[in-house]
N, C-alpha and C positions, 0 to 999 in steps of 0.2 A: 750904443754906438755910444762911447761916453767921452774920451779926451779927442782933441783935432788942433791941426796945425794946420796953417794957413786955408785953413775954413775946410780943411776936408777930414771927414767923422771917422775917427777907427776904430771898427769893429770893437764890442767886449771883450771876445774872442778871438784869437791868430792860432789856432793850433798849428796849424802847416809851420809857419815860423817857430813857433815856439818849438817843436821838433828840430830843424834844420839848425836852431840856432840852442841848441841842448844845454850847452856851457855857459849862456848869458844867462844871468839871473835873472834880468826884466827884458823883455824885447818892446814892452810900451814905453821905456825912456828913450829907444832910438829915435832919430829923427828920421822923417819920410826918405829922406834920401837915403838913408843905411839900411831900413827896411828894405826896400827895392833893390838894394846892393844883395843884402840875403838874399832877397828871392830869387833875384836872377844869378849867382852862383850856385843856391839849392835847387832851383829847376826843378834840374834831372832824378832829385830822389821825389820829386813828385807821385811815384806809382808805388815806389816803398812803401810812403807813410800812407798812399792813399786817405787822407782827412782835409781834403780841401773844401768845406764848406761854401755854398755860394755867396755869404756874406763877404769870407776873405778874398773869393775870386775877385767878386764885384770892386774890391779896396785895391788887389792888386791893380787889376783896370785901372782902375782912377789914378793911382801914383805912378802908374805906368806914362800916362800922359800925361 
């Protein structure tokens, strides 16, 4: 995990976020709130991309609370 916002560590790879935000050059520049908003909007595509890894799932749980 590399960057952190508000003491929340961001995993070095977020493949699902990158997939649902394909038009964005750098999803790692998003704020935690922006990331959560993207996850919420793109959540219905999780079975389509089928690339949610355990680190990313734990990260989503952390920023959702």
